[in-house]
C-alpha positions as CSV (number, residue, x, y, z in Angstrom):
1,M,28.2,-20.1,-2.9
2,Q,28.6,-23.7,-4.1
3,T,32.2,-23.7,-3.0
4,L,31.3,-22.4,0.4
5,E,28.6,-25.0,0.8
6,K,31.0,-27.8,-0.3
7,V,33.7,-26.7,2.2
8,C,31.2,-26.2,5.0
9,G,29.7,-29.6,4.3
10,R,33.1,-31.1,4.9
11,I,34.3,-29.1,7.9
12,G,31.2,-27.4,9.3
13,Y,30.0,-23.8,9.2
14,P,32.3,-21.2,10.8
15,K,31.0,-18.7,13.3
16,T,32.9,-15.9,11.5
17,I,34.5,-15.4,8.1
18,R,37.0,-12.5,8.0
19,V,36.9,-10.8,4.6
20,D,38.3,-7.7,3.0
21,N,36.3,-5.2,1.0
22,G,36.8,-6.8,-2.4
23,S,33.9,-7.0,-4.7
24,E,33.5,-10.7,-4.3
25,F,32.9,-10.2,-0.6
26,I,30.4,-7.4,-0.6
27,S,27.8,-9.1,-2.6
28,R,24.2,-9.5,-1.6
29,D,24.4,-13.3,-2.2
30,L,27.2,-13.7,0.3
31,D,25.4,-11.6,2.8
32,L,22.2,-13.6,2.5
33,W,24.2,-16.9,2.7
34,A,25.9,-15.8,5.8
35,Y,22.7,-14.7,7.4
36,A,20.9,-17.9,6.5
37,N,23.8,-20.0,8.0
38,D,24.3,-17.8,11.1
39,V,27.8,-16.8,9.9
40,T,29.2,-13.4,10.8
41,L,31.1,-11.6,8.1
42,D,34.0,-9.7,9.7
43,F,35.2,-7.0,7.3
44,S,38.7,-5.7,7.6
45,R,39.5,-2.0,7.5
46,P,40.1,-0.7,3.9
47,G,43.8,-0.5,3.1
48,K,44.9,-2.5,6.2
49,P,46.2,-5.9,5.0
50,T,47.6,-6.5,8.5
51,D,44.0,-7.0,9.7
52,N,44.0,-10.2,7.6
53,G,47.4,-11.6,8.5
54,F,46.2,-15.2,8.6
55,I,44.5,-14.9,5.2
56,E,47.4,-13.1,3.6
57,A,49.6,-16.0,4.8
58,F,47.1,-18.5,3.4
59,N,47.2,-16.7,0.0
60,S,50.9,-16.6,0.0
61,K,51.2,-20.4,0.8
62,L,48.5,-21.2,-1.8
63,R,50.5,-19.4,-4.5
64,A,53.9,-20.8,-3.5
65,E,52.8,-24.4,-2.8
66,C,50.1,-24.9,-5.4
67,L,49.7,-22.3,-8.1
68,N,53.4,-21.8,-8.8
69,A,54.2,-25.5,-8.3
70,H,51.8,-27.0,-10.8
71,W,50.9,-26.6,-14.4
72,F,47.1,-26.8,-14.9
73,M,45.9,-28.1,-18.2
74,S,42.2,-27.4,-17.5
75,L,39.9,-26.4,-14.7
76,A,39.2,-30.0,-13.9
77,D,43.0,-30.7,-13.7
78,A,43.4,-27.8,-11.2
79,R,40.5,-29.0,-9.1
80,E,42.0,-32.5,-9.0
81,K,45.5,-31.3,-8.0
82,L,44.3,-28.8,-5.4
83,E,41.4,-30.9,-4.0
84,G,42.8,-31.7,-0.5
85,W,45.3,-28.8,-0.1
86,P,43.2,-26.2,1.8
87,L,41.8,-28.8,4.2
88,S,45.2,-30.2,5.1
89,W,46.6,-26.6,5.5
90,F,43.8,-25.6,7.8
91,A,44.2,-28.8,9.8
92,L,47.9,-28.0,10.3
93,Q,47.1,-24.4,11.4
94,T,44.4,-25.5,13.8
95,T,46.5,-28.2,15.4
96,A,49.4,-25.7,15.7
97,G,47.1,-23.2,17.5
98,Q,47.5,-20.6,14.8
99,R,43.9,-20.4,13.6
């Protein structure tokens, strides 16, 4: 929840977060956080990755441009190297009208 709070503190709270049915997204904590912040959790259909095309593209870009492109010596090193990446990627997608 700390990461969500940090990101939302920078760019604001979304109206909706699209999630799959992975264990990290079906937790009571996430449900309570979403309710408290007036955020709707939009669950994709099980076994339908095409429901999350934007997210699948994000994950692919993250792996290609960040995870496969850098060696991380520690968690702190990873945080430093990846700090601004998602914000700049989302900004590009938003200005391109793809979000």
